[in-house]
N, C-alpha and C positions, 0 to 999 in steps of 0.2 A: 378480585382480579377479573378482568374481562376475558372471555374465551377468545382464543385466536381465530381470526378469520382469514382464510386463504382464498384469494380470488377477488372478484369485483365487489366493491362496497356499494350499497344502495343509498340513494339520497345524496343531496349536495354536500360538499365539504366546506365548512366555514373557513373564511380567510383567517390566517393565524395572527396572533397579536405580535407586536414588535418590541415590547418592553425589554426583552432579553437579547436583542440583536444590536450589532454595530455595523456601520458602513452599509446601510440598507439603501441603495441608490434609487430603487424604483419599486412601486407597489408589487406585491405578490400577485401573479396573474392566474395561478392555479393551473390545473391540467385540463386541456380542451377535451370535451366529452366526445367530439366527433370531428370529422373533416380532416383534410390533409394538413401537414405542417406547412407553415408559410416559409418562404425563403429567408434565411438568416440575414441579418444586417448588422453593421457596426461591430461592436466588441464580440458578439456571438459569432459573426461570420469569420472574424479573425481566428477565434478558437477552433471553429470547424475546419478551417484550412490547415491549421497546425495539427489537427488530429483526424486526418482523412481516413485513417484505418479503423476508427471506432465502429463497432456494430451499430446498425441503425434499423433494427427490425421491428421493435415494439413502439406503440404510442408513447408519448412523453410520460415519464414517471416522476413522482415525488420521491426524492432521495434524501437520506441523511448520510453524511460522511464524517465519521469521527476521526480526529487526527488529520483533518482536511487541510490544515495550514502547513503541514509537513511536506517533505520532498515528494514522496510517492502520492500522498493524499491530494496535494494541490494539482499535480498532473492528472490525477483521476477526476477531480472536480472539473478541470478544463475539458476533459473528454466527455463527461456527462453533459455539460452545457453545450458542447459541440453537437451532440445528438438530440438536443432539444429538451432535456430533462430540467426540472426545477430542483435546486440543490440547497440544502441547509448544512452548514459546517459546524461541528462541535470541536472546539480546540481550546486548551487553556493557554496557548502561546508560550509554554515553557521551553519548547524546542522548535515548534512550528513558528513561522514568520508571517506577519500580516502582509508583507510585500509579496509573498508567494501567491497570495490570493488577489492581488490587485486587478489582473485582467478579469478574473471570475466575478469579483464584486461589481465591477463595471457592467458585466454582462448579466447581472441579476442574482448571483448567489448571495446568501446571507450567512453571516458569521455569528455564532453564539459562543461567547467566551465562557466555557463551562469545562470543568474537569470531569473526566468520565468516572472518577471515584465518588463524585457527588451524585448519588443515585437519585435523589429528589430533583435536582436541577436537570439531570438527563431526562427523567420521566416527564418533566414539564415541557422540555423541547419536543420530545416525541409526541406528547399529547396535542401540542399546538400544530405540529407539522404533519402528523399522521403519515409517516413515510411508508411507501409500498416496498421499497428496497433500502436496506441499510448496509453500508460498507464500513466495517469496523477496522480502522487502522491505528487508532490511538493506542500507544504502547510505550513502555520503557524498553529501549532497544540497545542500550550500552552494556556489552558483555562485562566489561570491567566493573561497572557500577553494580551489576547484579551479583558479582562475586563478593564485593565489599558490603553491599546492602541488600541481601536476599529478601528481606521482609518488604522493603520499599519496592523492589522489583515485582514481587507478588501482589502487592496492593494495587498497583496499576494494571498489571497484565491479567490477574485473575479476578479480583473484586471489580475492577473496571469493566471487564467483559461481562460479568454477571449483571451489573447495573444496566448495560446496554441490552442484554438479552431480555431482562425483565421489562424494560421500557418498550422494546420491540414487540414483545408478546402482548402487553397491555394496549398498544396502539394498533394492533391488527396487521402488523407488517407481514408481507407474504414471503419475503426472502431476506436472509442475512448472509453476507459474504464476509467471512472472517479472514484477517491477515495473520498468517503464521510463518514459521521459518523452517527451511529444509536442513541446512547444515547444522543449525543450532539444536535440532532434535536428534539427528542420527549420530552425532559425535564422530568419533573416528571409525566410520563404518568399514566392515570387511568386504563390502560389495559396492563397487563403483561402476557405472552410475547407480545410485541408491534408489530403490523403489519405495513406495509408500508403506508396504507391509514389512519393511525391515525393522529390526528391533530398535526401539527408542532408547538411546543412551546418551543424553546430553552431558556435556562437560562443564556446564555453567548453569546457575539458577535461571538465567534468561531462557534457555531452552526448556527447562522444566516448567517454568510458568506458562510459556506459550503452549506446551503440551496440555497443561491443565485447562487452559482456555479452550483448546480444541475439544477436550472432553466435555466441558460444559455446553459447548455448541451442539455436540452430538446428543447430549442428554436432553436438551430442550427440543431436539427433533423427535426423540423417542417419547418423551414425557408429554410434550405439549403440541406436537405436530408442527412446530415452527421449522420451516425449510432452511437449513444452514449448510454451508460449505466452507471448508478451511483451505485456503491457498497457501501452500508451503513454498515460500520464495527461496530462490538462490540469492546471490549477492547482487542486489539491484543497484544500478548506477544510472546517471543521466543528469539533465539540467535541474538546477535547484538543489542538488544533493548536499546534504549536511555532512560535516566531517566526522560525525559520531556514527558508531556502528561499524561492523566489519567492512561493508562496501564503501565507507567513507574514504578509504584509501584512494579511490579513483579521483575524488574531488581534491584531495590533498596533493596527489601526484600532479594533477593538471595545474594546480596553482603553483607548485614548485617549478614546473616546466616553464611557465610564462615568466616567472621571476628569476629563472636561472639558478635556483637553489637545489642543493643535493637532497634527495629524499632519504628518509630513514626507513630501513626495512627491519622489521622485528623477526628474529630467527634467521634462517639461512636463505630465505626467499623462495625456497622450493615448495613451500606449503601452497596448496591449490584451492581455488574457489570456482564456483559456477557463476560467471558474470552474466547477468541478464539485463537488457536495456529497459528503462522505465516505460517506454512506449509499448513494449510487449506485455509488461505487467498490467498496464491500464487496459489493454485489449483483453487480457485474461479475466480481469474483474468484470468488465462489461459483458463478456460472454457468459461468465458464471452467473451473473444476475438474471440472465434470460433462460438459464438451463435449470433442470430439476435434479441434477446430480448432487448427491450429498457426500459427506465424509471429507477425507483429506486428499488433496491433489497437488503434486509437485509442479511448480512453475519456475523453470530455469531454462538455460540454453542447452543443457545436456552435454556440456563440454568442460573438461577439466583444464584450468589454466593457472599456472603458477604466478606468484607475484613477480618473479623475474621476467616471465613471459609478458605479463601486463606492462611492465616498464618498456620492454622491447616493442610491443604494439604501440605504445604511446609515442615512442621515439619515431616509429615508422610513419606516423601521421602528423608529425610535429611541424612540418612545413618550414624547415630551416632552423628550427630550434632543436635543442637536445638537452636531455636531463644530464646533469653531472653524475658521475658514478655514485651509487648510493652508499651511505654508511649503514652499518649493521649494529643492531642492539639485541639484547636477550629476548627470546620469545616470551610472550605474555601468557599468564595462566588462564585456563578456561577456553582457549581457542583450539579448534580442530586442526589436524595436520592436513588432511585431504578432504575435499568436498566436491561432489558432482551429483546432480539429481537425474534420475530416470524420469523423463517426461512422457513416457508411453501412455499412461492413463489420460493425461491432458489431451494428447493427440486423438486417441481412440474414442474416449467417452465424453470429453468436453468439446472436442472439435477445435482446439487451440494449438498453435505451435509458434515458436519464436521466429521472428523475421529479421531482426537486426543483429548483425555480427559485431564483434567487439571493436574492430577498427572503424566501422561506420558509426557506432555509438560514441566512441572517443572523438572522432572528427566533429560530430555535432556539438559535443561539450566544448571543445576548443573553439569552434566557430562562434559560439555564444559568449565566450569569455574574452575574445579578442576585441 
């Protein structure tokens, strides 16, 4: 095993091979050693205009994004490219979609069709790319699946994380930003908004596996000096959202609105979530990559919103459309009753705060679907 290196590497970096990539539209250009960034053009300029909020403080970085073809991951890839970084994506496309990466691939990102549980294949990609920063988003996120198949959930979320950590360590990565969950860890918390030091009491294997993944990140920081941070998301919503996972209800409801179909609400609709727009989550990731803060940090809006209030907000921005009255079904096992994250640490120590309110975020989704 190679000793981790934190900081600048000496000597030139060889261009990576392409045998494991697909949709590789242009040669890998590498990181410029000096000089200002050139003005973006073409696909990269369009991405930069779409992600005008992304931090742009450091020279361009080599990055790997696991799960980069997914909803959050592909938005993050766009944000990285918009600030001039080179990006390699690892995704097995089991839930991520190639079309999510279409703008990014045109702009120079490269996709490796690799499963994060395949430690050898992950290590090969990292060895070829030598990423300075890794964003680990690849995960099993379906709460119901985790209840039915806890071993499968743990295989992806725990063993997959270990494979990524090992590969990052061997490649000399300086920073790893891990994706975790807020509501999934705290369960039915007795303190709302819930801070990071609250007792961990997940109600489903999904939350337990993500907590284990956090623990391995912290261990690699203590044992090997690999700088890691775990971002505990609220319920993320936005463009390209999948219908799986708890926040998938926003995508489902938006589709029902445009189709004039009645939504189904599980439980009484008074269960609450902390909805956070994907643009704010992308900004949190980019800020975390440039920071030295370690440990767990909540990333949410800090506001408790019920499912019924979500429906009301959607109707308020529907521009002449309206959702039919919902039908109600029994609540599902493993889901928390109330969830809201205390984002004080993110504001004070990370320098991040949410900017997009729920109505603004819903309007943007609907505009993109019409």
